[in-house]
C-alpha positions as a printed Julia matrix, in Angstrom:
161×3 Matrix{Float64}:
   0.0    0.0     0.0
   1.31   3.44   -0.92
   1.94   5.91    1.86
  -0.06   9.16    1.78
   2.09  12.28    1.66
   1.01  15.86    2.15
   3.03  18.88    1.1
   2.17  22.02    3.01
   4.05  24.22    0.55
   3.28  22.96   -2.96
   5.35  25.62   -4.74
   8.84  27.04   -4.47
   9.08  30.73   -5.26
  11.36  33.67   -5.75
  10.73  37.38   -5.71
  12.2   39.54   -8.47
  11.44  43.27   -8.44
   7.95  42.94   -6.93
   7.12  39.92   -9.1
   7.0   36.31   -7.98
   8.11  33.23   -9.89
   6.52  30.02   -8.65
   7.54  26.49   -9.5
   5.8   23.26   -8.53
   7.95  21.29   -6.09
   9.83  18.47   -7.88
   8.17  15.72   -5.83
   4.71  17.08   -6.68
   5.62  17.43  -10.37
   6.7   13.76  -10.35
   3.46  12.74   -8.59
   1.4   14.55  -11.24
   3.47  12.92  -14.0
   2.87   9.45  -12.52
  -0.86  10.16  -12.11
  -1.17  11.3   -15.71
   0.82   8.26  -16.89
  -1.89   6.01  -15.44
  -4.32   7.55  -17.97
  -2.09   6.53  -20.89
  -1.13   3.07  -19.6
  -4.37   1.55  -20.92
  -4.43   3.05  -24.4
  -4.04  -0.3   -26.16
  -7.68  -1.28  -25.55
  -8.51  -3.21  -28.72
 -12.14  -4.26  -28.97
 -13.79  -6.84  -31.2
 -16.59  -5.56  -33.46
 -19.16  -7.32  -31.26
 -17.86  -5.37  -28.23
 -18.18  -1.91  -29.79
 -21.87  -1.44  -28.93
 -21.67  -1.7   -25.13
 -18.73   0.53  -24.23
 -19.45   3.08  -21.52
 -16.65   5.38  -20.4
 -16.78   8.29  -17.96
 -15.5   11.78  -18.74
 -15.91  15.27  -17.42
 -14.4   14.94  -13.96
 -12.41  17.88  -12.68
  -8.65  17.61  -12.31
  -6.41  20.39  -11.04
  -3.37  20.88  -13.26
  -0.54  23.28  -12.45
   1.55  24.5   -15.39
   3.85  27.36  -16.26
   2.17  29.87  -18.54
   4.43  32.21  -20.46
   3.24  35.73  -21.2
   2.63  36.57  -24.85
   2.86  40.02  -26.36
  -0.27  40.89  -28.39
   1.57  43.59  -30.34
   4.3   41.12  -31.36
   1.57  38.8   -32.66
  -0.06  41.6   -34.68
   3.25  42.68  -36.18
   4.18  39.09  -37.07
   0.88  38.64  -38.88
   1.19  42.02  -40.56
   4.48  40.87  -42.11
   3.88  37.14  -42.65
   0.12  37.07  -43.24
  -2.53  34.61  -42.07
  -1.5   31.57  -44.12
   0.16  28.65  -42.26
   3.93  28.74  -42.69
   4.0   24.94  -42.83
   1.02  23.69  -44.88
  -0.19  26.99  -46.41
  -3.72  26.56  -44.98
  -5.75  29.8   -45.05
  -8.76  29.85  -42.71
 -10.52  32.74  -44.45
 -10.16  31.08  -47.85
 -11.68  27.83  -46.55
 -14.22  29.06  -43.96
 -15.05  32.54  -45.21
 -15.81  35.34  -42.77
 -15.6   33.2   -39.6
 -12.05  32.18  -40.56
 -10.87  35.75  -41.17
  -7.9   36.62  -38.95
  -7.72  33.15  -37.38
  -4.23  31.64  -37.08
  -1.81  30.78  -34.28
   1.65  32.27  -33.88
   4.62  29.99  -33.19
   7.85  31.02  -31.45
  10.76  29.64  -33.46
  12.62  29.2   -30.16
  10.11  27.91  -27.57
   9.63  30.22  -24.6
  10.1   27.23  -22.31
  13.66  26.84  -23.67
  14.46  30.52  -23.2
  13.19  30.28  -19.62
  13.09  33.99  -18.9
  11.62  37.2   -20.16
  13.31  38.41  -23.35
  12.84  40.92  -26.16
  11.02  39.27  -29.05
  11.51  40.31  -32.66
   8.06  39.7   -34.2
   9.48  39.5   -37.73
  12.35  37.08  -37.06
  11.2   35.1   -33.99
   7.53  34.35  -34.81
   5.64  32.62  -37.62
   1.93  32.05  -38.32
   0.89  28.38  -38.18
  -2.45  26.57  -38.2
  -3.41  24.75  -34.97
  -2.71  21.31  -36.47
   0.78  22.21  -37.61
   1.4   24.07  -34.34
   0.57  20.92  -32.38
   2.81  18.78  -34.6
   5.71  21.25  -34.3
   5.61  20.87  -30.53
   4.75  17.17  -30.49
   7.65  16.29  -32.8
   9.99  18.99  -31.48
  10.45  20.01  -35.11
  11.4   23.17  -36.94
   8.98  24.7   -39.42
  11.25  23.58  -42.25
  11.37  19.98  -40.99
   7.59  19.77  -40.65
   7.08  21.46  -44.04
   9.28  18.76  -45.62
   7.19  16.02  -43.93
   3.95  17.61  -45.17
   5.26  18.06  -48.72
   6.59  14.49  -48.83
   3.25  13.09  -47.6
   1.35  15.17  -50.19
   3.45  13.63  -52.99
   2.54  10.09  -51.9
């Protein structure tokens, strides 16, 4: 049986010029990682066709998740899009072209060097450091830890197949 542990101070923090930086304690971060791993341990649930009708799974429970959130500069985003446009830098998808008025102005902006790698506040150059990408490509950039050029090559190769 696992022993229950309680941490009275869940975060470690530092003060810098009237601002606080908080970080989840390493033992709590590991506990959260292990808890989340349990969710993925049973992903190989293969069912027979006859079993597909009677599957009932629960969702919607609340779970508290603590993460670092890095501040974004709205002006840097606007300037990036002013220069590079609203077409995905990887796959060339254009939301306005496909969806019309509701797609106008919709695109995500990707930091060429992830903020998590920089680890501190810095001066962003919206023309050199940011690129517009669609949500699918943005997710794949981070999931594969790829550059825009590497993912573009994958997309172009797959399109030729």
